[in-house]
Backbone bond lengths (Angstrom), bond angles and torsions (degrees), N, CA, C in turn:
res aa  C-N    CA-C-N  psi(-1)  N-CA   C-N-CA  omega(-1)  CA-C   N-CA-C  phi
1 X - - - 1.469 - - 1.519 109.26 -
2 X 1.336 114.54 130.23 1.464 121.48 -177.00 1.566 108.50 -79.52
3 X 1.306 115.41 138.54 1.414 120.07 174.50 1.507 114.36 -91.37
4 X 1.372 117.33 -16.72 1.420 122.13 175.17 1.527 112.34 -85.10
5 X 1.341 118.60 131.37 1.459 119.19 178.88 1.510 111.92 -64.15
6 X 1.304 117.90 144.01 1.442 123.37 177.19 1.509 108.87 -84.95
7 X 1.344 118.96 101.62 1.464 125.73 -177.42 1.507 113.90 -52.22
8 X 1.345 115.57 -35.49 1.444 120.85 178.99 1.479 113.31 -69.49
9 X 1.286 119.13 -14.98 1.486 121.15 -179.65 1.489 114.01 -67.39
10 X 1.382 117.35 -28.17 1.461 120.30 178.36 1.538 105.39 -100.46
11 X 1.348 115.35 121.76 1.427 120.47 -174.42 1.544 117.49 -106.74
12 X 1.363 113.11 -29.13 1.492 115.81 -172.95 1.530 108.77 -162.45
13 X 1.279 113.93 144.43 1.511 119.28 167.02 1.489 108.03 -108.93
14 X 1.294 116.71 135.23 1.493 122.24 -173.70 1.525 107.70 -129.56
15 X 1.306 118.36 117.39 1.474 118.80 174.43 1.482 113.82 -62.26
16 X 1.301 118.26 140.94 1.457 127.98 179.81 1.469 108.06 -118.99
17 X 1.344 117.50 105.68 1.435 123.69 -175.63 1.508 112.77 -99.43
18 X 1.360 116.59 124.39 1.459 121.93 168.73 1.463 105.52 -79.44
19 X 1.397 116.50 127.01 1.480 119.63 -176.91 1.484 110.97 -126.56
20 X 1.336 118.38 164.37 1.454 122.51 -175.76 1.541 112.55 -100.86
21 X 1.381 119.69 -16.27 1.472 122.81 175.40 1.478 108.86 -148.53
22 X 1.315 116.32 111.94 1.440 123.27 175.58 1.487 111.71 -57.29
23 X 1.323 116.78 -46.74 1.469 123.86 -178.74 1.502 111.21 -59.80
24 X 1.320 118.49 -48.79 1.443 123.75 -179.92 1.539 109.82 -64.08
25 X 1.303 118.04 -43.44 1.473 122.22 -178.59 1.519 110.81 -67.85
26 X 1.316 118.59 -37.19 1.454 119.47 177.92 1.555 110.70 -68.20
27 X 1.319 116.21 -34.66 1.503 116.63 178.46 1.537 107.54 -63.88
28 X 1.361 115.71 -40.50 1.426 120.92 -175.32 1.558 110.00 -70.32
29 X 1.284 118.90 -50.46 1.450 122.35 -175.12 1.517 114.58 -79.64
30 X 1.328 119.20 -39.90 1.465 121.50 -177.58 1.523 110.38 -86.15
31 X 1.321 117.13 -56.81 1.466 120.57 -179.21 1.541 112.40 -71.41
32 X 1.316 116.05 -42.56 1.502 118.80 -176.41 1.507 115.74 -82.59
33 X 1.356 118.45 -44.26 1.404 120.92 -173.25 1.571 112.98 -102.29
34 X 1.328 117.71 -8.52 1.442 119.32 178.67 1.478 118.31 83.06
35 X 1.316 118.06 15.30 1.474 118.19 175.48 1.580 111.77 -74.50
36 X 1.289 117.11 162.24 1.472 119.86 178.62 1.513 106.61 -123.13
37 X 1.330 115.36 139.33 1.494 119.87 177.25 1.549 106.93 -82.14
38 X 1.280 114.47 119.63 1.468 119.14 -179.73 1.537 115.43 -107.35
39 X 1.360 113.27 -23.31 1.522 117.51 172.28 1.476 109.11 -139.31
40 X 1.320 115.32 155.11 1.463 121.74 178.59 1.492 115.06 -153.88
41 X 1.333 116.79 157.05 1.398 120.23 176.19 1.566 105.63 -126.80
42 X 1.323 114.20 123.30 1.465 119.23 -179.05 1.546 104.98 -113.73
43 X 1.312 115.94 125.13 1.464 124.81 -179.85 1.443 110.73 -124.31
44 X 1.312 117.51 124.58 1.475 120.66 179.77 1.517 112.42 57.83
45 X 1.341 116.28 34.55 1.463 120.01 -180.00 1.468 115.14 79.44
46 X 1.338 119.58 5.48 1.480 122.47 -176.77 1.508 110.76 -121.08
47 X 1.324 118.23 136.54 1.435 121.74 175.96 1.507 107.50 -70.63
48 X 1.339 116.76 115.86 1.462 119.93 -177.23 1.494 113.73 -104.14
49 X 1.344 119.00 -28.61 1.465 123.99 -175.64 1.552 106.77 -149.22
50 X 1.334 114.87 148.06 1.474 118.86 175.15 1.531 108.48 -151.16
51 X 1.359 113.32 157.48 1.434 122.84 176.74 1.539 104.11 -114.04
52 X 1.331 116.82 128.27 1.419 119.97 178.85 1.505 111.11 -121.13
53 X 1.343 114.29 145.35 1.503 119.69 -179.10 1.512 111.41 -132.38
54 X 1.306 114.32 147.39 1.437 120.97 165.16 1.505 107.00 -140.73
55 X 1.299 115.88 115.00 1.518 118.85 -174.48 1.518 108.85 59.59
56 X 1.370 117.36 -127.40 1.464 121.30 -179.07 1.527 110.26 -92.73
57 X 1.351 120.78 1.25 1.435 123.26 179.69 1.583 111.16 -92.04
58 X 1.326 113.66 147.21 1.434 117.63 177.89 1.506 110.57 -145.41
59 X 1.332 116.41 159.69 1.428 121.57 169.76 1.558 109.73 -157.42
60 X 1.303 114.33 161.09 1.484 118.57 -179.64 1.546 106.24 -118.88
61 X 1.337 112.14 146.91 1.428 120.18 176.37 1.558 110.55 -127.70
62 X 1.303 113.25 136.78 1.491 118.66 175.66 1.501 108.92 -140.15
63 X 1.343 115.31 127.25 1.456 118.34 -177.55 1.512 108.40 -82.28
64 X 1.395 112.25 136.88 1.458 117.55 177.01 1.502 110.12 -62.11
65 X 1.320 116.23 141.22 1.473 119.61 172.65 1.524 109.18 -75.72
66 X 1.289 110.84 153.74 1.558 118.06 -177.02 1.561 107.46 -53.57
67 X 1.337 112.91 134.73 1.483 119.86 178.21 1.494 112.36 90.06
68 X 1.317 118.33 -6.64 1.496 120.23 -177.97 1.538 112.06 -115.82
69 X 1.349 119.23 5.17 1.416 122.66 -179.49 1.512 108.26 -71.72
70 X 1.361 118.99 129.84 1.446 121.50 179.73 1.537 110.62 -65.91
71 X 1.278 116.56 152.62 1.540 122.61 179.47 1.506 110.62 -61.66
72 X 1.325 117.38 -41.23 1.491 119.78 178.16 1.532 109.43 -96.14
73 X 1.373 114.22 168.56 1.433 117.05 176.24 1.592 108.99 -60.73
74 X 1.363 116.33 128.48 1.491 116.74 -175.82 1.445 117.44 -58.78
75 X 1.351 119.90 -30.46 1.480 121.80 -171.86 1.478 115.00 -85.27
76 X 1.349 119.62 -7.01 1.437 121.00 -175.38 1.517 112.20 -54.75
77 X 1.337 116.17 125.58 1.445 121.03 -179.11 1.551 118.61 90.77
78 X 1.383 113.35 -2.69 1.459 122.36 -179.34 1.496 109.50 -104.43
79 X 1.344 119.23 124.71 1.471 123.59 177.17 1.529 109.01 -123.33
80 X 1.324 116.45 141.20 1.440 121.54 176.58 1.514 104.46 -130.69
81 X 1.362 117.76 132.96 1.389 124.90 178.76 1.509 112.33 -109.38
82 X 1.304 117.66 125.28 1.454 122.32 178.56 1.562 106.42 -104.96
83 X 1.339 116.31 118.09 1.489 118.36 174.73 1.485 109.32 -81.41
84 X 1.307 117.07 133.14 1.441 120.81 -173.90 1.480 110.91 -138.15
85 X 1.310 118.71 171.49 1.440 121.20 178.31 1.526 115.17 -76.86
86 X 1.333 116.58 -34.66 1.434 122.36 -175.15 1.503 113.75 -149.22
87 X 1.335 114.25 87.04 1.479 116.09 -174.83 1.572 114.48 -66.70
88 X 1.340 115.24 -26.19 1.466 120.21 177.01 1.553 111.06 -65.23
89 X 1.340 115.45 -40.59 1.479 120.38 177.61 1.528 108.20 -62.98
90 X 1.311 117.09 -39.38 1.505 118.07 178.76 1.535 109.30 -68.72
91 X 1.281 118.77 -36.60 1.463 121.59 177.10 1.559 110.46 -55.48
92 X 1.298 114.48 -47.75 1.499 119.38 179.00 1.538 111.79 -66.29
93 X 1.384 114.32 -39.80 1.484 117.31 179.03 1.503 111.50 -64.14
94 X 1.338 117.30 -44.66 1.497 122.13 179.82 1.484 109.36 -62.23
95 X 1.339 119.03 -44.99 1.479 123.53 -179.91 1.513 109.27 -59.01
96 X 1.338 117.64 -41.38 1.470 119.12 -173.93 1.557 107.40 -70.80
97 X 1.378 118.77 -22.63 1.420 121.70 177.76 1.539 113.52 -90.60
98 X 1.359 115.24 4.05 1.463 120.50 177.53 1.538 112.16 85.29
99 X 1.299 121.45 13.20 1.489 122.37 177.76 1.547 109.23 -87.04
100 X 1.324 112.11 130.81 1.468 118.40 -179.34 1.529 110.74 -87.47
101 X 1.337 118.00 126.45 1.424 121.22 178.59 1.546 109.44 -125.47
102 X 1.303 111.91 164.04 1.481 117.59 170.29 1.554 108.11 -68.22
103 X 1.280 114.53 160.35 1.501 118.61 179.91 1.565 104.49 -71.92
104 X 1.357 117.46 129.97 1.472 119.56 -179.80 1.534 112.28 -63.62
105 X 1.314 113.31 147.18 1.474 122.00 -178.78 1.511 107.61 -150.11
106 X 1.340 115.72 163.70 1.406 123.38 178.33 1.549 109.65 -96.93
107 X 1.297 117.88 121.58 1.522 121.44 173.60 1.487 106.06 -142.59
108 X 1.269 115.86 141.38 1.490 124.07 179.97 1.489 111.56 52.52
109 X 1.340 118.39 38.31 1.476 122.23 175.29 1.513 112.86 74.55
110 X 1.354 116.50 16.53 1.444 119.64 -178.47 1.560 112.28 -134.49
111 X 1.330 115.99 144.27 1.446 119.77 166.81 1.483 106.49 -69.53
112 X 1.338 118.50 136.40 1.471 121.56 -176.93 1.556 106.30 -127.85
113 X 1.292 114.10 120.30 1.439 123.24 173.00 1.529 108.94 -111.93
114 X 1.315 115.85 106.03 1.473 119.35 -172.91 1.490 110.32 -107.23
115 X 1.341 115.35 148.50 1.456 122.48 177.90 1.513 109.22 -154.49
116 X 1.337 116.95 166.44 1.477 121.43 179.65 1.515 107.62 -124.04
117 X 1.342 116.99 133.71 1.428 121.10 179.91 1.515 110.79 -79.49
118 X 1.378 119.50 175.81 1.461 119.79 -178.09 1.498 117.27 -60.94
119 X 1.293 117.78 -18.84 1.474 122.35 179.42 1.441 112.95 -102.15
120 X 1.316 121.24 5.56 1.506 123.04 176.36 1.502 114.51 94.46
121 X 1.348 119.12 4.87 1.393 117.95 176.43 1.532 113.11 -74.90
122 X 1.280 121.37 131.31 1.437 125.23 -174.95 1.559 107.42 -90.48
123 X 1.313 115.36 125.94 1.473 121.73 -179.40 1.534 107.17 -117.60
124 X 1.361 114.46 142.48 1.483 119.11 176.27 1.525 106.75 -135.40
125 X 1.351 112.50 129.05 1.464 119.42 175.80 1.544 104.86 -106.84
126 X 1.335 117.76 118.60 1.418 122.59 -173.15 1.485 115.72 -126.20
127 X 1.362 115.78 143.43 1.488 118.16 175.40 1.527 107.18 -140.78
128 X 1.412 111.21 145.32 1.433 118.56 -179.24 1.491 113.18 -65.81
129 X 1.325 116.14 141.93 1.467 124.17 -178.81 1.487 110.93 -146.56
130 X 1.359 114.13 157.87 1.451 116.71 172.41 1.549 110.40 -105.74
131 X 1.259 116.38 12.34 1.486 123.07 174.66 1.516 107.56 -67.28
132 X 1.362 118.73 141.61 1.433 120.15 -178.78 1.498 117.64 -56.50
133 X 1.335 118.93 144.21 1.416 126.01 175.82 1.542 111.11 -52.30
134 X 1.326 116.52 136.82 1.418 124.47 175.29 1.517 111.21 85.95
135 X 1.333 121.60 -3.68 1.485 122.92 175.11 1.499 110.06 -61.60
136 X 1.307 113.45 132.58 1.447 118.15 172.71 1.528 109.26 -100.38
137 X 1.331 116.30 145.21 1.464 121.79 -177.12 1.487 108.94 -68.33
138 X 1.345 115.94 133.34 1.462 121.43 -176.71 1.594 109.85 -95.76
139 X 1.307 116.31 -14.31 1.407 115.97 -177.74 1.540 111.84 94.90
140 X 1.332 115.55 1.21 1.489 121.67 -176.31 1.546 108.83 -122.79
141 X 1.344 115.63 66.93 1.475 118.04 179.53 1.503 109.72 96.54
142 X 1.319 119.58 176.46 1.426 120.47 -178.18 1.469 109.47 -148.71
């Protein structure tokens, strides 16, 4: 038996979000951000859980059952960063779909397009750049 962990055994980390409305979240993630539902669990005729993917990124959603919804927004304080090829292109795509984002800026050598989902989860779509730190996107190229 090997005492060293097999690094290849862990393949992916996937955020699992507790949400308050599956319908509202699917409008946001599928219609707004372009994710695709690839797996789902239907219980008693109702969609209870799903796995969403966009490119190599994934997340899971599960609606809280009645009586179990937290008093505050469940996602407050949680951030997930998606590394992508072109965050500025996503900024334009999201805007065209009516999704409100923060103004893109360069931080830690990456363009950062931040937004918040309906339950308060903070999402960041980031791409590597050689543009100087602190630069704000002007809307004229990236």
